[in-house]
Structures are given as C-alpha cells and as structure tokens.
C-alpha positions in Angstrom: -9.8 17.2 -13.9 -12.8 14.4 -12.6 -11.3 11.9 -10.6 -10.2 10.3 -7.2 -7.3 10.3 -5.0 -6.4 6.4 -4.8 -3.6 5.1 -2.2 -1.3 2.3 -2.2 0.8 0.6 0.3 4.2 -0.8 -0.9 6.5 -3.7 0.6 9.9 -4.8 -0.6 12.3 -7.2 1.8 14.0 -8.5 -0.9 16.9 -7.0 -2.9 17.4 -3.6 -2.9 14.5 -2.3 -1.0 14.6 1.1 -1.7 15.6 1.2 -5.3 13.0 -1.1 -5.5 10.2 1.4 -3.8 11.2 3.3 -5.7 11.1 2.1 -9.1 7.4 0.5 -8.3 6.5 4.6 -7.0 8.1 5.7 -10.2 6.1 3.2 -12.5 3.5 3.7 -10.5 3.0 7.7 -11.0 3.6 6.6 -14.8 1.3 4.3 -15.0 -1.5 6.0 -13.7 -2.0 9.8 -12.6 -0.5 11.9 -10.4 1.5 11.6 -8.0 0.5 13.7 -4.8 2.4 12.7 -2.0 4.5 9.7 -0.6 6.0 9.0 2.8 9.0 8.4 3.5 10.2 4.8 4.8 9.2 2.2 7.3 11.4 -0.8 8.3 9.1 -3.6 10.3 8.8 -7.0 10.5 6.9 -9.7 8.0 2.9 -9.6 8.7 1.0 -13.3 8.9 4.6 -15.8 8.5 8.2 -15.4 9.7 10.9 -13.9 7.2 15.0 -13.6 8.5 14.0 -10.6 6.1 12.6 -7.4 7.1 10.6 -4.6 5.3 10.3 -1.6 3.7 7.2 0.0 3.1 5.7 3.8 2.4 1.9 4.6 1.2 1.4 7.2 -1.7 -1.7 9.2 -3.0 -1.7 9.6 -6.6 -4.8 11.8 -8.6 -6.0 9.2 -11.2 -8.8 9.1 -13.3 -8.4 4.9 -14.0 -10.8 2.8 -13.4 -9.9 1.2 -10.0 -10.1 -2.2 -11.2 -7.5 -1.0 -14.2 -5.7 0.0 -10.8 -5.0 -3.3 -9.5 -4.3 -5.2 -13.3 -1.7 -2.0 -13.3 -0.4 -2.4 -9.1 -0.2 -6.2 -10.4 1.7 -6.0 -13.4 4.6 -3.9 -11.9 4.8 -6.7 -9.4 4.9 -9.3 -11.9 7.7 -6.9 -14.5 9.6 -6.4 -11.0 9.8 -10.1 -10.6 7.3 -10.9 -8.3 6.5 -14.5 -7.9 2.8 -16.0 -6.3 3.1 -19.1 -5.4 0.8 -20.9 -2.9 -1.6 -18.6 -0.8 -0.1 -17.3 1.9 2.7 -14.6 2.3 5.8 -15.0 2.0 9.3 -12.6 0.9 8.9 -10.3 -2.1 10.9 -8.4 -4.6 8.0 -5.6 -4.1 4.2 -5.7 -3.2 1.9 -3.3 -4.1 -1.7 -3.5 -2.3 -4.9 -0.9 -3.8 -5.4 0.5 0.3 -8.5 3.3 -0.9 -9.6 4.9 -4.8 -11.0 8.0 -2.7 -14.3 7.2 -1.2 -15.3 4.3 -3.3 -16.2 1.0 -1.6 -15.9 -2.1 -3.8 -16.4 -5.7 -2.8 -15.9 -7.3 -6.4 -14.5 -10.2 -6.8 -11.6 -9.2 -7.7 -11.3 -5.9 -5.8 -12.5 -4.8 -2.1 -11.5 -1.1 -1.3 -11.0 -0.4 1.0 -8.0 -3.0 1.2 -10.3 -5.4 4.2 -6.4 -5.7 6.5 -5.0 -2.1 6.3 -6.6 -1.0 9.5 -4.8 -3.9 11.1 -1.6 -3.7 10.0 0.8 -0.5 11.2 3.6 -0.6 8.2 0.1 -0.1 6.4 -1.5 2.6 8.7 2.1 4.9 10.6 3.6 5.7 6.2 -0.1 6.1 5.3 -0.9 8.2 8.5 2.5 10.2 7.4 0.7 12.0 5.0 -2.8 11.6 5.0 -3.8 11.7 9.1 -6.5 13.2 7.7 -8.2 11.4 5.3 -12.0 9.7 6.3 -11.9 5.0 5.8 -15.5 5.5 4.1 -16.7 2.4 5.9 -15.6 3.2 9.2 -15.5 6.9 9.2 -12.6 7.3 11.5 -9.5 9.3 10.4 -6.0 6.8 9.7 -4.6 8.9 12.8 -7.2 7.7 14.1 -7.2 4.1 12.8 -2.7 3.9 13.9 -4.3 5.0 17.0 -6.5 2.4 17.5 -4.2 -0.2 15.5 -3.8 -3.5 17.3 -1.0 -4.4 16.0 2.0 -3.0 17.9 4.9 -4.2 16.1 8.1 -2.1 16.1 7.8 -0.3 12.8 10.6 2.1 12.5 11.1 5.7 10.4 14.2 4.9 8.0 
C-alpha cells in the first residue's frame, strides 16, 4: 500500500484533557488511516498566551493515502465535532487542538496548509512527544532529525511526562 506517514500534534487544556486526546486520536485513526505510533502524554503551560489551565499534549503518526488538504479538513472537522470554537486570530484555551505537522517528506505551501508545520521546531511541547516516537525522522526542509531539533529548540519551557 502506497501512502505516507502523517504526523499530528494533539493538545487539550479544557475539560477531561486525557479523554479529549484519546478521543481525537481514535477519530483520526478511524477517518484517515492506520495508527503507527502514539507518544505518551506530556503536560505544559500554554504557549503564545497566558492561561491558568495547563495543556496535555501528545503526538501520533498515522499511515495514510489521503491528500494532505483532506487531512487538514479531517483535523478541523474533529476539532469542530469535539466542541472547539475559533474566536479571533490569537491563541486561546481549547478542548482540542489538532495540528498536522508532517506529511512524509512532502513540503506544501498552500493558502490553507503549510507542511511541515512552520512553528513545530520552536515548540518543545511538540518536539518532545514527537521525538519519543520518531527520533530519527528527518524534517524535510532542515534535514535535521526530530531528536536534533529537540536538542536545538529555543523553547526551554517545562514539559513533563505524565
């Protein structure tokens, strides 16, 4: 079967955070392909804004034959189905956040989707769980492995395994 490995970052800081991540992971698996690996869960403070509610994050890799734009639509649909509302253009607390990080070795610059995710290498809460499951995976633009990106990450905020 042809296709590629799609990597996602999931985050939640509202409601039953662990349930939200488990539910979103299951929906991604149901809707787009075969779950290859999923990281443990990690807790961290909000990134890009102030919040009293800490996040729990994880990453997962799914083998898929879907088009990357379709993957993004599935992710947005899962967020909507789970009750996420998007208000304004800034960061805010959320029941679920589903970010498409990588689509195999593809580099995509489309008005609705940029892959690799343009800020993934700046976020420790993304790189730590991704390095747990795919440390040797190479970023298709920089050529660095996920483990190397984690070592170089300028974000040194506390991200703790649960």
